[in-house]
C-alpha positions, 0 to 999 in steps of 0.5 A: 571471299571476293565479291563479283563486280556488278554488271550494268543492269545491277549498277543502274538498278541501284540508282533511283528508278527515274534515273533508269528511265532517263538513262534508257531514253538518253542511251537509245537516242545517243546510239540510234541517232547521236552516233550517226550524226557525230560520224557524219559531221566529224568523221570525214568521208569514211565517217560520213559513209559509216554515219549513213549506214548507222542512220539507216538503222544498223544500230537500232537493235543494240539501241533497243537492247540498251533501252530495254536493259535500262528500263528493266533496271528501273523496274528492279529499282522501283520494286526494291524501293517499294520493298524497302518502304514496306520493310520500314513501315511494317515494323512494330517491335523488336520481335518483327525486327528479329523475324526478318532474314539478314538481307531484309535486315540490312535493307531496313537499316539502309533505308532508315539511314537513307531517310535520315539524309545519308547516301547509302551504298549497300555492300553486304547484300551480295552475300553473308559478309562479316565486314562492311555491310553499308557505306554512308555518305553525308556532309562530306563524311564517310561512315562504315556500317555493320549490321548484326541481326543476332537475336540472343548473342551479344556483340563482343569486342572482337567485332568492334575491333575489326570494324575499327581496323576497317575504319583505319584501313579505308580512312573513313570518318566513323563506324556504326554497328547496328544490332538487334541485341546488345553489346558486351561491356568490353565492346562498350569500353573499347569505343570510348573516345573513338568514332564508333557508335554502337546502336542496340535494338532499342535505339534501332527501333526508335530510329525506325519509328521516327522514320515511320512518323515522318512518313505518316506526316507526309501522307497526311500533309 
């Protein structure tokens, strides 16, 4: 099933919340004042007349709407960042990881990678996707991530083969599969010599705890 494209608010909400504030102010100034100035300076007689109309506030409602939309997106971004922070810092073991729903699990994994210096693009949060959930960028390399919050079922070689096919199709550099449980022997044999990392529950928990320690040190500093 194809994904619907993000609208403007969704796109801005995926940026840091500070960016939404700045974009709102810049967009308001550009629409409210900048457009009229450009038309007056470079639009000739017709542009000057139109610029005068714009300077009188013809685009003021649209400018306020743009500002409101950007600041709403900034609020969503801020609340999401607080939720991700809570998800990361509140984990105490594999049981708490298993208690989350799949959306929270993907958010947690994305935040853990983000704390490791990756730029994270969340793909799977729009639906229960069976393919790519996260796309990571770091040092010029692109890594595809799939999250499997299976509590009892082992991740088999079929899943790994599918991700390897996506790696080849998208010409990515590596693949990471993150699961709470473990992987079958066939899956572990398949990744030998390939740019595929299988992250099981214990390794994921260690990654989360490392992020928690860094956060605590920053608070104490």
